[in-house]
VOPATOR-986940 format. One record per residue: x, y, z of N, C-alpha, C, O in turn; residue in three letters. Coordinates in steps of 0.05 Angstrom, whole numbers, plus 5000, padded with zeros to 4 digits. Layout:
XYZXYZXYZXYZala
...
end
This chain:
877819214303879319444299882119444285883919274288met
882319614273884719694260886719824276885820024288thr
889019764279891119924297892720074280893819964261thr
893020354285894820544272896520604289895920644312leu
899420634278901620704287902321024281902221034257gly
902721204288903521434278905821534288906321544312val
907421644268910721704266910622024259910422044234leu
910622214268910322274295908122494296907422614276his
906822564326904422694328904523004329903323114347pro
905923154307905923444302903323494299901323344302gly
903423774293900923874290898823714274896423674280ser
900223624250898723494225898523224237896223144239met
900323084244900522834252898122724270896522544267gly
898522934292896222904313893422964301891622804305ala
892923164290890823144285889422994261887022974258ala
891222884244890222634221889522414245887322324249val
891522354258891422054278888322114290886821914292ala
887222364298885322404316882922304299881122164310ala
882722374271881022324254880822004254878721894259gln
882721894249882821564245881521464275879721294275ala
882321534297881421514321878121524322876721334331arg
877121754313874321854309872421614293870021564298arg
873921484273873121314254873321064267872920874251ser
873920984290874220744303877020584300876920344304gly
879420704293881620594297882520594326881420724343ala
884520434331886120464355888720614347889920504329glu
889720854358892120944348894020994363893821144383val
896020884358898220864376900521054370900621104346leu
902521184386904921284384906721254404906021184427trp
909721304396911621264412912521514425913621694412cys
912121524459913221724475916321754475917421964483ala
917421574468920521534477922021784459921621784435ala
923521954468925122094457923322384442924422534425gly
920922424450918922614438918522874459919022864483arg
917623084446917623314465915423284482913723104482ser
915323504498912723554520910223654499907823594499ala
911323804483908923874464907323664447904923674443ser
909323474438908623244429906823034453905222854446ser
907323064467906322864491903523054500901622934510lys
903423314498900723474501898623384478896323294481lys
899923424455897423374429897223024437895022954445arg
898522884437897322654442895322554456893722384449ala
895222694482893522654502891322764499889122684508glu
891922994485889023164478887723064459885323144459arg
888422904442886622764424886922464428886722334407tyr
887422314452886322084458888821874446888121634444gly
890921924440892521704427893521544449893521614473leu
894321294438895521054464898221104462899221124440thr
899321124480902521154482903620844492902820684509ser
906220844469907320594472910620694483911620924480val
911920434496914320534507916620524486918620654489his
916220374467918620324443917020284416914820164413ala
918620404395918120304370917120024363915219954350leu
919019874376918519554374916119514379914619394364ser
915319644404911919494410909919624388907919494380glu
910519884380907919994361908419824335906319784321met
910819734325911419544299909719264307908619124289val
909619204330908518964331905518954334904118764327glu
904819174346901619214347900119344323897719304320arg
901619484306900119584286899819434259901519324245ser
897319444254896619384221898219624203899819584185asp
897519824211898420044192900020254204899120354224ile
902420344194903820594203903820794183904120754159ile
903421034195903221264180905621424187905721474211leu
907321494173909621674178908621974170907722014147ser
908822184189908522424181911022614200910622674223leu
913522674186914922784202916622974184916322954160cys
918223154194919323294173920323144148920822894151pro
920723254126921923134105924622974105925122754095pro
926523154121929223094120929422824138931322664133ala
927922774156927922504168926522324162926022144179ala
925222314135923122134126924821874125923921674138ala
927121834111928521564108929021494132928021284138glu
930821614151931321504169929221374188929721154198asp
926421524193924321424203924021104193924320904207val
923321124161923220824153925520644157924920404152ala
927720684164929820504168929220384198929720154205arg
928120584214928020494239926220334241926820144256asp
923720324230921620194222921519914214920019734221val
924119934192924419674179925819514196925219274200ala
928119664210929319454231928019344251929119184266ala
925619404254923819254276922019044257920018934265cys
923019014233921718774222919218784218917818584221ser
918119074208915119104205914218974179915718964159tyr
911918894178911118744157908418804149907218644135ala
907219024158905019144154904019334134904819284111gly
902719524135902419724109903920024120903020154139ile
905620074110907320304112906620534097907120554072tyr
905220744114904620984095906421214101906521334123val
908021264078909321564082908221774072907721784048asp
907521994091905822154082907122434078905722634074gly
909622444079911922714080911822804053911122664034asn
912523044052912923184031915623134018917323304019ala
916022874002918522843999918422793963916322763951val
920822803952920422753923919922463917920322283933ser
918822423889918322153883920621973882920021733884pro
923322043879925521933884926021793911926521563915ala
925821973927925821953959924221773968924821633987thr
921821763955919321543957919821283950919121083961met
921521313924922121043919923720903938923120673945ala
925921063948927620993967926420803993926820574000asn
924521024005923020934030921620724018921520544034ile
920420673997918720423991920920163991920219944002ser
922920193982924920023981926119874006926719634010ala
926320114022926820074049925019874065925819674077ile
921919964064921019824080920019524071919219334085val
920419554045919319244028921219044036920618814038gln
923919144042926018924055925118814080926118594086arg
923318934096922718794117919918664115918718594135ser
918918654091916418494083914118694085911918584087gly
914218984085911819124092911019174061912419104042ala
908519304059907519394034907919744040907719844063ala
908519894020909220104018907120284007906120213986ala
906420484017904220674008905220954005906221084023val
904821053981905921333977903421513985901221483974asp
903821744009901621874017902322164012904622224009gly
900022374012900622684012897922744022895722684014ser
898922924047896523064057896523404047898223574056val
894823464033894523744025892223904036889923844032ile
892924074048890724264063891924304091894324264098gly
889724404109890924474135890224214150888924044138ser
891124184179890623974196887523944200886224144207pro
886623734197883623724198882023784223883123744244pro
879523874221878023944250875023944239874123904216ser
874024004259870624024249870024214224868024174210asp
871924444218871524634197873324584176872724674154ser
875524454179877624414156878224084147878723914164lys
878124044124877723724112879823744088879323794064ser
882023694099885023614081884423444065882223344070pro
885423354046885623134025887922934029890123034027arg
887922714034890122504034889822364013888022204011leu
891622403995892622253968894021983971895921983987tyr
893521803961894821553967895621413937894221473917leu
897221293936898521143909900120923917901620923937ser
899720733900901820483907899520243900897520273888gly
900719973915899219793910896019813914895319903936pro
894619753900891619783901890219623924888219703934ser
891619393932890819243954890819353987889519304007asp
893519523980893719664004893119914012893620014034ala
891620053990890920303986888020314004887620494020leu
886420114002883720084010883420094041881820244051arg
885119924056885219934084885920234096884620344114pro
887620324085888420604090886120804095885720944115val
884720784069882820974065880620934080879121124085ala
880220694088878120654106878620704135876720684151gln
880720754143881820864170880221134172879621194195leu
879421304151878421594151875621604142874621814137phe
874221364140871621424130869921544152870121474175asp
868321734142866721884156868122074174867022164195gly
870422144168871922354181872422564168871122594148ser
874522804175874723074163876923034141877323204124ser
878522774144879922724121879122604098878022384099val
879722724073878322624050880722434037882722534029gln
880322154037882122004029881621934000879621803993ala
883522043984883021983949885121793934887521843932arg
884221603926886121393914886921473888885321553871leu
889421473883890621503859890921293840891421073851leu
890921283817891420983799894520933797895220703792ser
896221113800898521083791900120883817898920773836gly
903020873811904920723830906020903853904721113858glu
907720853865908820973886910621193871912021163851ile
910321383884911121703873909321843863909822083861gly
906921763854905321923843903822163866903222393861gln
903422033890902222243911904022443914903422683912ala
906622363919909222573929909822723902910922943904ser
909322643879909122873860906923053853907123223836ala
904723003869902723193867902523343896900623493899leu
904123303915903823493936906123653928905923893932lys
908323573919910723793916909923933885911124133878leu
908823873875907423993848905624253851905624453837ser
903924193873902224373889903724583905903624823899tyr
905324473927906624593941909024863932909425093940ser
910124703915912124823898911025113889912525313888ser
908325123882907225383876906425503899906925743903tyr
905025363914903425493938905125653958904925883967gln
907025423963908825603985910925773974911925943989lys
911625753947913725973939911926223931912626453934ala
909426153920907726443915907426603942907526853943ser
907126473962907226563991909526773995909227004001arg
911326663991914326793999914027003982913427223991ala
914426963954914727193936912727373935913327573921leu
909827363948907827553957909127683977909727923972ala
909727593999911127724015913127924009912828154017ala
915227853995917327983981915928263968916528493974val
913828173949912628423931911328583952911528833951ala
910128473971908928703989911228874006910529104013tyr
913428794014915828904021916029114007915529344017ala
917029053976918129223963915629533963916029773969leu
913629423955911429653954910729823981909530033982ala
911629693999912129794028913630004031912830234037ser
916229924025918230074024918130344004919930514004asp
916230363989915730573970912930703978912230913968his
911630563995909230724005906930643989905030803989gly
906730463976905030363950903630143962902130033945val
903630053982902329763985899429743984898129563974glu
898329963996895029993992894229943962892329813954ala
896130083946895230073914896029783908894529693891glu
897929613915898529383910896429223918895829053901leu
895129223938893029023951890529123935889128943926leu
889829363931887729453910887729293884885829163875asp
890429313871890529133845890028803850888728663834ile
891228713876890828443879888328323879887828113869ala
886428503893883828523903882028463883879928353890gly
882528503861881128523832881328233821879728153804gly
883428073832883127783821881627603840881627643865arg
880227383827878527203837878926953837877526803850thr
881326833820882326623809885326573817886626763826thr
886326313815889826243824890726223798889726083781ser
893026393796894526323771894726043765894425973742tyr
895125893782895525593779893425453764893925253750leu
891125563767888325453750888425573717887225473698ala
890025793715890025923685891925733672893925833664glu
891625473669893525373644893625473615895425423599thr
891125623610891425733581892925913578894225943557ala
893126083600895526273596898126263598899526463597tyr
899126023601901525963600903225993575905626063576phe
901525933550903125983528903326253518905126323503pro
901126453530901526693528904126813545905926953536lys
903826733568906726833583909426723571911626823575ala
908726483556911726383544912326633521914426763519ala
910026653505910726813483911627113486912627263468ala
911027173513911527433527914227493537915527693542arg
914727183540917327253565919727343560921127363580ser
920927433529923027543518922727833536924427953548trp
920327913534919728203549919428213581920028403596arg
918327953588917827913619920427863632920827973654trp
922227723621925027613636926527873641927027903665gly
927128043626928328283629927128463650928528623662pro
924128433654922428593675923328423698924028563717glu
923628213702923928073723927028133737927528143761met
928928153714931928243725931228533736932028573759lys
930328683727929628953737928129003766928629183782glu
926528793769925128753796927628683815928228823833ala
929028423808931328333821933328583829934528563850ala
933628793815935328993819934129213840935529333857his
931729233837929329383856929429223882929329343904ala
929528983882930028913909932128913927932328963951leu
934428843902937028883916937429173931938229233954glu
936529363908936829643923935429683950936229833968glu
932929503951931529583981931929424001930829424023ala
934229233992935629034016934128774022934428634042gly
932428724000930128534001931528263983933228313966leu
930928023989931327783974930927833945928627913939pro
932627803926932127793896931827483883930827423861ser
933027323902933127053887930826973868931126883845asp
928327003881925826903868925227073844923926973825met
926127353843925627463815927627383793926927323770ala
930427363804932127213784931226903775931526803752asp
930526813791929526503790926926523762927026383741ala
925126693767923326733754924726833717924126733695ala
926427013724927727083697929126903683929026903659ala
930726673700931226463689929326243679930126103661ala
927426213688925326083681924126153650923825993631val
923726403649922926583629924826553603923826543581met
927626543607929926523592929226213574929626183550gly
928326043590928025753576925625823553925325673534arg
924625973555922226043531923226303507921826433492trp
925426313509926826523489926126483460925826653443ala
925926183456925926123429922626163420921826133397gly
921026243440917726253432916926543433914726623441leu
918826723423918426983424916427083400916927083376lys
913927173413911927253396910727093374909827143352asp
910926833391909226553372906626533389905826673407thr
905626333379902426233394903225963396902425813379ser
904625893413905225613420902825443431900825563439pro
902825193431900925023442902324953475904724993482asp
900124853491901724813513903524643519905324683536leu
903024393502905024183503907524303495909424213508ala
908024493477910424613473912124743493914524723497leu
910024923505910725023529912124913548914125023557val
911124683555912024493580914424383569916524373582leu
914324313547916824153536919624363535921924293539glu
918624613528921224863527921924853561924324883566glu
920624833580921524833607923424643609925624693619leu
922924383598924724123605927524193585929724133595his
927624293563929624233545931124553544933624553544thr
929824803544931025063539930425063516929924863503gly
930325403505930025483480931925363457934325373457pro
930125223436930625123412931924823415933624743399arg
931324713432931924383444934124393460934624193473gly
936024663463938224593477937924473506935824473518glu
939924373513939724233544939224453565940524663564pro
937224413586936724623604938924623619939124783638ala
end
């Protein structure tokens, strides 16, 4: 039986841990310093409590860190300080550079680092999030096997440390920001009594803008008009007392495409301009 240690059983961590337990693993968690809510979740999912982190480190074949991103490096340091030498999976929404730091931290104690990212809602009978994994190939398979036959879909990436983290932030930078932007747009429409019409327009779409990569060049070629439109949107939001930061940021992004006015650029050039700014100027 594989023993998995989970740090810490929040709503995602506890649900993921429960899926590993259903697949046959023993799942440990450390109750020291955790909230009453964490304790209730751990009990509900049948996780085994240990008294100290050192005990978890001693007993675990694999440790999975699912915690607030700002705490990820400190959690890794705490585990490394206990001389952990198993497989350490960081499943947090951190940047590739932060993940590289975490990898270095745990490797100093002899552990194998795996970069993980969970995309989707907490697993249940009706929800099946994906767990992307990258890093040393010999460490990926034992982690994936923890979730065989469960609601967690483990997917192995061919790249090294940082690839899973990059995928997570690539998706969440759009998905989470677009949710917030949608709320701001709805608030502006509501202030002017046109929210029903806004929803009617939006209801005519059936796909995500994120999937429409062929439209990126068209957007870039039109950004000389769209950028000022976003500035006007920012002014309208300010007048309504609503946050205008995202509209201003969108205008700034479109400014990087200024050199592509009324052209027919290919996707590669469009993406290059996002890095360098108009006509190769530093962004």
